[in-house]
N, C-alpha and C positions, 0 to 999 in steps of 0.2 A: 460360678465361674464366668460364663457368659456376661453377667451381669455384669463382675466387675471389667472385663476387657469394655464394655461399652462404653462404662465410665471415665475409665482411663482414655478411653479415644476418644472421648467426646472435646477435650481441650488441645488437642491434637486438630479435629478435625475443623474446630472453630477458627484455630490459627490460619489454618489451609486456606481456609474461604477467604480470610479476611486478606489475606497474603492473593488471592485470585481477584478481589475489590482493587488491591491497588495495582496488578496490572492491569484491569480491565479500564480503570478511572485514567493509568498513563495512554493505554491506547486511544480511548477517548478524547483525550484533548486533541492527542495529535493527528488522528479525523476532521475534529469540528476544524483545523487550522488549514485542512483541504479543501475545506467546503463553506467557509465562514467567510474567506477572501473575495470568494468569487462572486458574492452579493456587494461586496464592497470596492468591485471595481470602476464601476460608473462613479464613485465622489472620489476616491482615488486620482483617479484620471484627471477631475476638477481640481482637485488640490491643489497638483505638481505640475496641471499642463500638460500629460506626456502622452506617448505615442503608444501605439498598440505592442509593437516587439518590448518595451521597458514594462508596458502592464503585464504580458506575459512572464518576466521573468521574476516578476513579483511573486507567480506561483511556482512556477518552472525550476527558479534557484533554491526554495526549499525542499523540492523532490530531488532534487542533481544533488544536493551538497547531502541527504541522505541518502541518495545512492550510493556515493561514492564511500561514506565515512562507515555504513555497516558492519562490513566484515573486520574491517579494523577495530571498531568500538566493542564487538565480537570478540577479539582476540583479545580484547582489553581487560571486557568480561574475565574471560579464563586465568587470565594472568593476574589481576588484581582482585578479583572479587563482583561477579555479575550484577548483586543487590547495590552493593558500592557502587558501581558504575549508571545501574539504574538509577538509583539517587539523584548521582553525581547529576543524568541525564535531564531529572524537572527542575533540578536550578539553573542547568543553561540553558533550559525552554523559556524557564520563568523571567532570567535574565533579558532574554530576546526579543519576548513578547513587550516588559518592560521600556525595553530600547524601541520595536517599531512605533507601540502608542506614541513616542517623543518623534519621531521621526521629524525632518523638517526639508526633505528634497526625495525624489523619487533614488540617489543615488544610495543614501542613508537607508533608506525603505528597504532597498534590496539588499543593502550589506546587515542590514542586522536581521531579515529574514534567512538569510545563510547561517547567522550565530541560531536563529530558532532551527534551523534545519540539523544543526551539532546536535543538542538536543532530541530532539524527535530523534538522531540516528540512535543515541545512547539508550533513549526508552526502546524501540521498534528493535533493535540489535540485543537486546537484552530481555525482552519480556517472554521473549518464547524460551529461551535459558532459562529464565528463574521459574516460570512453569514446571518447566522437563527437571528440573531439579526440588520442584515441591511436589511434585502427583509421581505416582509407580506410572510406567508404562501405560497399563491398562484403564487410566483413570485420565491419559490426558485428552483424549479423543474432548471427553466431556468440557474440561477446563477451557480447551482451545473453540471451543462453541460458544462458551462464554464472553471469551473474548470477544468475538467475533458481534456480540451485541454488544459490546463497547467500540468498536467502528459502527455501526450503525447507528446506533443510539448519536455518538460525535457527530455522525454525517447528519444528521435528523437535528438536532441542536445546532452545527453551524449553519443550514438550512433557515430554522426559524427565528434564532438569536439573530444571524446575521441580517436576516431583511428588516426585525424590530430595532435594532441597532441602529441598523444604516436607516432606517425610514425616521426611526424619530428621536435618534440620541447625536452619536457622530461615529465614524468609522474605526476611530482612533478606539474606541470601546471592545471594539472584538479582538482589541489586546491585551488589552484593561484586565479582560474578564480571565486570562489564564492564570494572573497574577494568583491571587488566595486559593484557587484549586490548584495550583501549582505547591504554592507552600505546603497545603493543606496536604496535599499527597506526601507529600518528601513526611511531614510529620506523622503518618499513621503508617509510612513503608519501616521507618526506625523504629517502629513498636511492633509490628506484626515480620515482618522479610526478615526470614535467617540464612545467612550466607553459607552455602553446602558445598560451593566451589570447590572441585580437585584441581586447585592451581598449577597452573602446566608455567612454565620457563621458555614464553614465546617472547617474538623478536618483532617489532613493528616492519610491513614491507612499503619504505619510503618510497624504493623506486616503484615498485608494482602499483602504487598508491597511485604516484606522479603520471603515470605513463597510461594507468587505465582512465585516471582523471581528463586528464588533458585531451586523450582519442575521442571520449563520450563528450567532452566541452565541443571538440571542432566537429564533431558530426552534430551536436543537438545545436550550436551559434549557426553554424549554415544553415539548419531548417529552420531556423527561427528569423533569419533573416532574407529567406525566399519567402515567407508572408509578406513583407514590406517590399522587398526589391526585386525585381528581374535576375536571373543568374547570372554572373560574374565570374571573370577572374578571383576573387578574391574567395567567395564563394564556393566555387571548386577547389580552391587552394585546403580552403578548411577542411571541405570532406575528405579530399585525398590525404591531406593530413592528420584526418582522425583518423583513418582506416590504418596509416603506418603505424600510427602511436600504436593501435589496439593489437597490431602484428609485433610489433615491440613487446605490449605486454607480456602476449604470450612467449614470447624467449626469453623472460626476462624472469617471470614464474616457473620457469622449468629447471631455472637455475638459481635462487634463490633457495637458502636451506628453510627458511620460514615465509613459507609465499602467503599474498595474499590470497586469492584461492587457493585451498588444499585439496590438489589433487586425489590426493590418498581418499576423500572423502566421496570422489563420483567412481570408486570402484566397487563401492554397496550396492548392491543390485537395483534399489526403488531410489535411489537419490537421485542420479542425471535424471532419468522420466519425470520426477516430482517437482523437480528443479525447473528443466524446460517446460513443463505443464503451469508452472506458476508465471513462468514467462510472457508465453503466447499466451493467457489469460488477461495478464495486465496491459497488454498490446494492445488486447482486442476490445477489453471492456473498457477498461480507464476511460476512453474515449468517447464511449456515451452519454455521459453523463452532462458534457459540453457540449457535444453534437445535441442532443437534446433541446437542452438550455437555449443555443442558437436558433435550434427550429420553433421553440414556443415564444421565443423574443420577437425574432425577425420575421416570422411566417405567421405566427397565429398572432400578432400583435399582444403578447402577455407581457407585463410587468414583472422583473426579473423577480419581485416575491413573489408572486401568483405564481411564475413558470417552476421556481422553485418549490413551491408546496404541494405541487401536482406530483412528486420524488417522492413525498414523505410516504407515504402507505409501502411504495416497496422498501424504503428502508426498513420499518417496524415489522414488517413480515420477513425478511430476509431474516436480522436479529432474530426474530423468534424461530427460526430453522436451526439455526446455525449450533445448538444446544441437541437439538434433535438428532442432526448431522453428525455431532462429536459424537452420544453413546453409539451409535450405529458404525460409526469407525474402530467406537474400543470392542464392540463386542465379532464384527463381521467382515473387518478390517475397511483399508481407505479405497481400495481399488472401488468398488460397487458407488458409495456415495459421489466421490469425487467427480466420478467418470459421469455419473447420471446428472450431478451439478452441471459441469464443460457441455454436456447434451441439451440441458435446457435452456440454456445461456445459447444457445445455436440456435431452437426455435425462437427465443427472444432476439433475434439480431436478425432472423429473416423477417419476423415481424416487423420492425422499423425499417424496413427496407421496403416494406410496402406504403409507408405515409408517404400522401398528399396534402395538398394545398390544405383541402377542406376535412383532414378526417376527423372523427371524435376523440374529443380529451380523452373519456374512457379508454380508448380505444388506446391511446399514450401508457393512462395509468395503467391497465390492464398488462400491458406489453414492458413496463419496467417492471413491474409486481413479479413477472413467471422470471424476467433475467435476472430478480433479487433474490428469489428463489432457487435460482443454480446458484448464485455468488455463495448464499446461506450453507449450499450441499458442500462446496468444491472446498473452500477456502480453513475451516477444521478440519476438516480430513485431508486433505493433502499436509497442511502443517502437523500435524499429526504423524502421517509417512517419513515428513521430514526429522522430526524430533526422533521418533523410535527408529531410526536406521541411522542416525549419530551415536557414538562413542559418548559416554558421558562424560570423558575429559575435553571432548569435542563441541560441545553445547553451545558455544556462546557463537563458535565458529560458524555451527552449522546455522543456526538462528540470524546471522548475519549473513551467511550467503543467500539465506532463502528470501531475506527483505530486498538486499542486491537484484537478485533475478528480478523480482516481483518489480518492484521500483524502478529498473531497466526500462521494462515494459510501460510501466505507467508514467516514465516521462518523456517517451517517445512516442505514445502511445496522445498526448495529448497537443504536442508538436505536429504530428502528422493531421491529426484534427482538426486542427486551425489553416493548417496548410492546403489541407481538401476543402475546407470552405472558400480559401479563397483565389480558389480556381476557378468556381462558378460564377462568384460576382467578385465587384473591384475590390482590391483591397481596406478603402475606405469604407464601404459597407460592409465589410464582414468586421471590422472592428469596432464600427456601430452597434450591430445588432450580439457581438460578441459581449462588450460593455453593458447592452442594455438600454443604451441610448436613444436609440431610433427603430425602425423595423423598413421591412423592407417593399419596396412597389410590387405589383404582382407579376410582373415580367418577372423582377428578377426572382423574385420567391418562389417560380418556376425553375429557373437556372438552379437556384440554390437547392433544391430538393432532386433535385437532378443528382446534383453532386453529393448529396446525403445517401440515395441511395447504393452510389459504387463505393462510399466510403463503410456502410455497412455491411454489403457484400463482402469488400475486404477482410473485414474485421472477423465475419462470420468463416471466410477460408482459415485466420487466424486461428479461431477458438476451435472450428472441427481439427486442427492439426495439437492443441492442446489436449482432444478430447482424446486421440488416438495417443500418443506418449501418455495417457494417463492411463490410458486401456492395458496398454504394452508392459505394464506391472502385475505381469500374470506370477510371476515368483513374489510377490509381496507378502504373503503369510510367512514364508520360510525366510526371506529377509528382513521383516520384521522382526521376527522373535531372534534371529543371528545380532541383528544392531542391537537388539536389547537388552541380550546378553551381554556384549561389548559395552554396555551404557552401563548395568548392573547386572556381572556378573552372579551375585545369589540368586538371581530369578529364573535364569536357565534352568536349575535342577528344580524348580518347581514348577514351569510349564511341561516339565517332561515327566515330572512327573503324574503331574493331570492329563496328559497324554494317555500316559500307561494305564 
């Protein structure tokens, strides 16, 4: 009998593994476009003769759209089918990539990056929900662990391919390569992904999306402008309006029938600390990539490709750690691996804060590997905690909510990193070392390193806060069981029988 069950189970297992492969590919190509563009910035700047603030929007605009749309496109997945929206994300991403490759000006490139962001939002917000639909709660941590391999592999490919393409071909090919990958992923997805969405009658929260989008944009625009111009009434007004609109957003969400932020999810014990841990981890960690690249290029005089290659070992090892962390989360719960991962990242940030003008490059690589191990432990564990706590009918919203919190941290982390860099050296010098077109003189390098220390210590405090929030999930086992029972009522009796 067991042999028959194993034979019957084999096709399903193969299909589930193929489904996971498709999701991993989606994460991979969105991760590629987060890192690959960094290495193309010098060539893009030379092609269009643009300034620092415009170059920054090539990166931030993409992340900002993903941040703004994640909960809403997750809602579309709950409404029309998560697989359908996931596949639509690939198509939009391919169209955006195609258009970016043909961009004729800085404005057109930024606009088409926003289109890419729409596709990235559809992929990112629904990928976690597709995994939650495909795998039972006790196997999701492992699946999210493999998902982290996709992110780390994409980041590595972004570094390696970006350097090779920019050096030997043209920056436009960093967008062309997404076209065949995306189309191939759509074809495979249509064959292997099965839509198990429990359809919900949901409406889009246009007022909520407008107020939070304009509020975040006001804050972000002001921070970016501070990089290139002194504080003036226009920037102060933008900051004030951003804060006011976020307050308006909070008020709006309390009175609409189907809010952008489903506050009922925050009543689940583990949901709020898990989401806030994701926010503060991203706020502390995402700036590290750009600060290190500026250090290696501006202070240590490395080329963009050589600076980026030093970070490859960290991405590789972080990807290996992910599935292991996911298995631990499945067996022991998410609190231990997630909190341990955050604590390890605290150590890495403290190590970065000791960098000097002549620090061994081996030390830099080692510190980045330590941080990547911590991230590899945190991401799959925390993702699994959020999705196990969410009811099945809200998988899309919960996945989008997690992506929103993490991306808000990423967007503002990037802006803060560049802002800190431009306070210790001139704005012109910050621009040239950011895009990798020149290095700093010894005196300026010393001042910049001092500023880096302050930035890394600030990130350390944020990472400590994330660790405290993660550790506060002391009732995680009960809450996870409760959330999983809501997600799949048939699972609850099985858990009780096993306990008994």
